[in-house]
C-alpha atoms as a printed R data frame, in Angstrom:
    type eleno elety resid chain resno       x       y        z
1   ATOM     1    CA   UNK     A     1 175.352 303.163 -117.850
2   ATOM     2    CA   UNK     A     2 173.210 305.419 -118.367
3   ATOM     3    CA   UNK     A     3 170.462 304.023 -116.594
4   ATOM     4    CA   UNK     A     4 171.993 303.808 -113.574
5   ATOM     5    CA   UNK     A     5 172.904 307.526 -114.078
6   ATOM     6    CA   UNK     A     6 169.304 308.393 -114.511
7   ATOM     7    CA   UNK     A     7 168.100 306.220 -111.266
8   ATOM     8    CA   UNK     A     8 170.389 307.827 -109.011
9   ATOM     9    CA   UNK     A     9 169.570 311.154 -110.414
10  ATOM    10    CA   UNK     A    10 165.426 310.135 -109.413
11  ATOM    11    CA   UNK     A    11 167.299 309.460 -105.921
12  ATOM    12    CA   UNK     A    12 168.460 312.633 -105.902
13  ATOM    13    CA   UNK     A    13 166.013 314.412 -107.391
14  ATOM    14    CA   UNK     A    14 163.504 313.082 -104.521
15  ATOM    15    CA   UNK     A    15 165.322 314.024 -101.722
16  ATOM    16    CA   UNK     A    16 166.384 317.410 -103.116
17  ATOM    17    CA   UNK     A    17 162.480 317.929 -103.090
18  ATOM    18    CA   UNK     A    18 162.618 316.473  -99.174
19  ATOM    19    CA   UNK     A    19 164.995 318.957  -98.048
20  ATOM    20    CA   UNK     A    20 162.560 321.435  -99.788
21  ATOM    21    CA   UNK     A    21 160.853 321.938  -96.306
22  ATOM    22    CA   UNK     A    22 162.930 323.737  -94.320
23  ATOM    23    CA   UNK     A    23 164.403 322.282  -90.684
24  ATOM    24    CA   UNK     A    24 162.824 325.928  -88.749
25  ATOM    25    CA   UNK     A    25 159.482 324.903  -90.436
26  ATOM    26    CA   UNK     A    26 159.576 321.150  -89.752
27  ATOM    27    CA   UNK     A    27 160.841 322.242  -86.277
28  ATOM    28    CA   UNK     A    28 157.573 325.352  -86.235
29  ATOM    29    CA   UNK     A    29 155.027 322.643  -87.468
30  ATOM    30    CA   UNK     A    30 155.862 320.224  -84.271
31  ATOM    31    CA   UNK     A    31 155.902 322.834  -81.687
32  ATOM    32    CA   UNK     A    32 152.745 324.136  -83.109
33  ATOM    33    CA   UNK     A    33 151.169 320.145  -82.995
34  ATOM    34    CA   UNK     A    34 152.123 320.191  -79.351
35  ATOM    35    CA   UNK     A    35 150.833 323.194  -78.415
36  ATOM    36    CA   UNK     A    36 147.573 322.350  -80.315
37  ATOM    37    CA   UNK     A    37 147.205 318.975  -78.069
38  ATOM    38    CA   UNK     A    38 147.976 320.630  -75.341
39  ATOM    39    CA   UNK     A    39 145.907 322.512  -74.725
40  ATOM    40    CA   UNK     A    40 143.471 320.667  -75.788
41  ATOM    41    CA   UNK     A    41 144.406 317.659  -72.988
42  ATOM    42    CA   UNK     A    42 143.986 320.950  -70.389
43  ATOM    43    CA   UNK     A    43 141.030 321.867  -71.312
44  ATOM    44    CA   UNK     A    44 139.469 318.563  -70.932
45  ATOM    45    CA   UNK     A    45 140.868 317.426  -68.082
46  ATOM    46    CA   UNK     A    46 140.219 320.920  -66.235
47  ATOM    47    CA   UNK     A    47 136.860 320.510  -67.584
48  ATOM    48    CA   UNK     A    48 136.499 316.398  -66.518
49  ATOM    49    CA   UNK     A    49 138.672 315.311  -64.424
50  ATOM    50    CA   UNK     A    50 140.438 318.348  -62.097
51  ATOM    51    CA   UNK     A    51 139.471 322.036  -61.943
52  ATOM    52    CA   UNK     A    52 139.911 324.668  -59.151
53  ATOM    53    CA   UNK     A    53 137.879 326.655  -56.767
54  ATOM    54    CA   UNK     A    54 138.361 329.339  -55.071
55  ATOM    55    CA   UNK     A    55 136.104 329.724  -51.897
56  ATOM    56    CA   UNK     A    56 133.863 332.420  -51.355
57  ATOM    57    CA   UNK     A    57 131.396 332.880  -48.212
58  ATOM    58    CA   UNK     A    58 131.471 332.215  -45.026
59  ATOM    59    CA   UNK     A    59 128.941 329.135  -45.237
60  ATOM    60    CA   UNK     A    60 131.633 326.461  -45.003
61  ATOM    61    CA   UNK     A    61 133.597 327.600  -42.004
62  ATOM    62    CA   UNK     A    62 136.266 326.639  -39.852
63  ATOM    63    CA   UNK     A    63 136.251 324.128  -42.497
64  ATOM    64    CA   UNK     A    64 137.089 325.994  -45.958
65  ATOM    65    CA   UNK     A    65 137.194 329.653  -45.250
66  ATOM    66    CA   UNK     A    66 137.257 332.534  -47.784
67  ATOM    67    CA   UNK     A    67 139.821 332.898  -50.020
68  ATOM    68    CA   UNK     A    68 140.724 329.112  -50.091
69  ATOM    69    CA   UNK     A    69 142.087 327.175  -53.233
70  ATOM    70    CA   UNK     A    70 140.551 323.699  -53.532
71  ATOM    71    CA   UNK     A    71 140.329 321.131  -55.660
72  ATOM    72    CA   UNK     A    72 137.598 319.823  -57.460
73  ATOM    73    CA   UNK     A    73 137.611 316.042  -58.533
74  ATOM    74    CA   UNK     A    74 134.989 315.895  -61.243
75  ATOM    75    CA   UNK     A    75 136.018 311.909  -62.144
76  ATOM    76    CA   UNK     A    76 136.199 310.512  -59.063
77  ATOM    77    CA   UNK     A    77 132.326 310.440  -58.414
78  ATOM    78    CA   UNK     A    78 131.626 308.636  -61.755
79  ATOM    79    CA   UNK     A    79 133.564 306.017  -59.821
80  ATOM    80    CA   UNK     A    80 132.716 305.912  -55.996
81  ATOM    81    CA   UNK     A    81 129.666 308.143  -56.024
82  ATOM    82    CA   UNK     A    82 128.967 310.734  -53.298
83  ATOM    83    CA   UNK     A    83 129.386 309.938  -49.506
84  ATOM    84    CA   UNK     A    84 127.553 311.033  -46.708
85  ATOM    85    CA   UNK     A    85 130.243 313.645  -45.256
86  ATOM    86    CA   UNK     A    86 131.865 314.541  -48.585
87  ATOM    87    CA   UNK     A    87 132.003 318.037  -49.464
88  ATOM    88    CA   UNK     A    88 130.989 318.629  -53.011
89  ATOM    89    CA   UNK     A    89 130.739 321.763  -55.368
90  ATOM    90    CA   UNK     A    90 127.531 322.757  -56.786
91  ATOM    91    CA   UNK     A    91 126.426 324.619  -60.205
92  ATOM    92    CA   UNK     A    92 123.232 326.933  -58.888
93  ATOM    93    CA   UNK     A    93 121.741 327.392  -61.669
94  ATOM    94    CA   UNK     A    94 119.146 330.356  -61.356
95  ATOM    95    CA   UNK     A    95 121.862 332.142  -59.967
96  ATOM    96    CA   UNK     A    96 124.709 330.334  -62.717
97  ATOM    97    CA   UNK     A    97 127.085 330.453  -59.419
98  ATOM    98    CA   UNK     A    98 129.206 327.655  -57.719
99  ATOM    99    CA   UNK     A    99 128.787 326.194  -54.344
100 ATOM   100    CA   UNK     A   100 130.813 324.325  -51.790
101 ATOM   101    CA   UNK     A   101 128.789 322.761  -49.260
102 ATOM   102    CA   UNK     A   102 128.557 319.290  -47.440
103 ATOM   103    CA   UNK     A   103 126.282 315.908  -48.220
104 ATOM   104    CA   UNK     A   104 124.466 315.102  -45.389
105 ATOM   105    CA   UNK     A   105 121.182 312.998  -46.883
106 ATOM   106    CA   UNK     A   106 121.521 310.558  -49.704
107 ATOM   107    CA   UNK     A   107 119.345 309.050  -52.242
108 ATOM   108    CA   UNK     A   108 116.256 307.856  -50.604
109 ATOM   109    CA   UNK     A   109 117.182 309.573  -46.974
110 ATOM   110    CA   UNK     A   110 114.508 310.925  -44.506
111 ATOM   111    CA   UNK     A   111 116.056 314.119  -42.767
112 ATOM   112    CA   UNK     A   112 114.537 316.146  -39.965
113 ATOM   113    CA   UNK     A   113 116.075 318.760  -38.340
114 ATOM   114    CA   UNK     A   114 115.336 319.420  -34.565
115 ATOM   115    CA   UNK     A   115 116.353 320.252  -31.337
116 ATOM   116    CA   UNK     A   116 119.889 322.262  -33.156
117 ATOM   117    CA   UNK     A   117 120.973 318.302  -34.587
118 ATOM   118    CA   UNK     A   118 120.126 316.411  -37.769
119 ATOM   119    CA   UNK     A   119 118.587 313.407  -38.536
120 ATOM   120    CA   UNK     A   120 118.693 310.974  -40.588
121 ATOM   121    CA   UNK     A   121 116.172 307.850  -41.192
122 ATOM   122    CA   UNK     A   122 115.254 308.838  -37.312
123 ATOM   123    CA   UNK     A   123 119.518 308.832  -35.900
124 ATOM   124    CA   UNK     A   124 121.369 311.543  -34.840
125 ATOM   125    CA   UNK     A   125 123.538 312.725  -37.885
126 ATOM   126    CA   UNK     A   126 127.139 312.651  -35.776
127 ATOM   127    CA   UNK     A   127 129.169 315.356  -36.950
128 ATOM   128    CA   UNK     A   128 132.562 314.950  -35.638
129 ATOM   129    CA   UNK     A   129 133.772 317.727  -38.533
130 ATOM   130    CA   UNK     A   130 132.021 320.448  -36.637
131 ATOM   131    CA   UNK     A   131 132.403 322.358  -33.650
132 ATOM   132    CA   UNK     A   132 130.519 320.841  -29.995
133 ATOM   133    CA   UNK     A   133 128.601 324.367  -30.979
134 ATOM   134    CA   UNK     A   134 126.768 323.865  -33.548
135 ATOM   135    CA   UNK     A   135 123.136 324.846  -34.001
136 ATOM   136    CA   UNK     A   136 121.481 323.736  -36.327
137 ATOM   137    CA   UNK     A   137 118.167 325.754  -37.187
138 ATOM   138    CA   UNK     A   138 115.531 324.202  -39.412
139 ATOM   139    CA   UNK     A   139 115.063 327.116  -40.846
140 ATOM   140    CA   UNK     A   140 111.576 326.890  -43.501
141 ATOM   141    CA   UNK     A   141 111.224 323.336  -43.203
142 ATOM   142    CA   UNK     A   142 110.179 322.953  -39.253
143 ATOM   143    CA   UNK     A   143 110.498 319.745  -37.656
144 ATOM   144    CA   UNK     A   144 108.796 317.910  -40.199
145 ATOM   145    CA   UNK     A   145 110.410 314.821  -42.449
146 ATOM   146    CA   UNK     A   146 112.174 315.667  -45.635
147 ATOM   147    CA   UNK     A   147 112.208 312.569  -47.737
148 ATOM   148    CA   UNK     A   148 115.141 312.850  -50.395
149 ATOM   149    CA   UNK     A   149 113.924 311.744  -54.154
150 ATOM   150    CA   UNK     A   150 116.154 309.279  -55.844
151 ATOM   151    CA   UNK     A   151 119.557 310.278  -57.505
152 ATOM   152    CA   UNK     A   152 118.996 314.095  -55.216
153 ATOM   153    CA   UNK     A   153 121.446 314.631  -52.237
154 ATOM   154    CA   UNK     A   154 120.656 316.700  -48.889
155 ATOM   155    CA   UNK     A   155 122.917 319.592  -48.123
156 ATOM   156    CA   UNK     A   156 124.425 321.458  -45.756
157 ATOM   157    CA   UNK     A   157 127.475 324.708  -45.230
158 ATOM   158    CA   UNK     A   158 129.277 323.134  -41.820
159 ATOM   159    CA   UNK     A   159 128.210 327.261  -41.065
160 ATOM   160    CA   UNK     A   160 125.245 325.966  -40.448
161 ATOM   161    CA   UNK     A   161 123.666 330.015  -38.618
162 ATOM   162    CA   UNK     A   162 125.260 331.355  -42.690
163 ATOM   163    CA   UNK     A   163 124.629 329.029  -44.893
164 ATOM   164    CA   UNK     A   164 121.991 328.830  -47.573
165 ATOM   165    CA   UNK     A   165 121.651 325.111  -48.629
166 ATOM   166    CA   UNK     A   166 119.041 322.277  -48.314
167 ATOM   167    CA   UNK     A   167 117.078 323.734  -45.531
168 ATOM   168    CA   UNK     A   168 116.309 326.842  -47.739
169 ATOM   169    CA   UNK     A   169 115.934 325.262  -51.440
170 ATOM   170    CA   UNK     A   170 115.639 321.907  -51.101
171 ATOM   171    CA   UNK     A   171 117.514 318.341  -51.919
172 ATOM   172    CA   UNK     A   172 119.889 319.189  -54.731
173 ATOM   173    CA   UNK     A   173 120.377 316.644  -57.784
174 ATOM   174    CA   UNK     A   174 122.651 314.793  -59.019
175 ATOM   175    CA   UNK     A   175 123.465 316.124  -62.604
176 ATOM   176    CA   UNK     A   176 124.187 319.507  -60.370
177 ATOM   177    CA   UNK     A   177 127.000 318.097  -58.236
178 ATOM   178    CA   UNK     A   178 130.228 319.153  -60.208
179 ATOM   179    CA   UNK     A   179 132.116 316.690  -57.761
180 ATOM   180    CA   UNK     A   180 134.179 316.380  -54.825
181 ATOM   181    CA   UNK     A   181 136.435 318.908  -53.139
182 ATOM   182    CA   UNK     A   182 140.013 317.173  -52.523
183 ATOM   183    CA   UNK     A   183 142.349 319.414  -49.804
């Protein structure tokens, strides 16, 4: 009998040790872990998958207007790449700012601006997203043909008269493209 009594006391002693943690403390610990993991997941998603930008400036009007809030899909280009006509967010390392532009030239393409029209690989670029009255000036390139390097993209703003784009600073390297605008 005495032996059984000690075992029961041992079990009771173990249960008393577990019950020393207050239920409120356990609940607080669970809430703290949930908050910590939620924050980590949010930061990872915000940085590497989906983020938001607010458009400033007139370079993408009429497609995007100043103050428009857009989602940037950073994940999709890893699987499908960038296509002609995609609206992208670009990191300008010199000015430490972000820009929104449209991809018109892909790696290894040749781009020429003449007569107010953009030509890709010798043929006119159909730009249904622009008003028919849009006139594209060549800027510093003149009528010369620009050959796009591997891993680079030629980008233009939809508001060609008010856009600083690849006509001013050349093609943009893929590493400077943050993602696609999802509207």
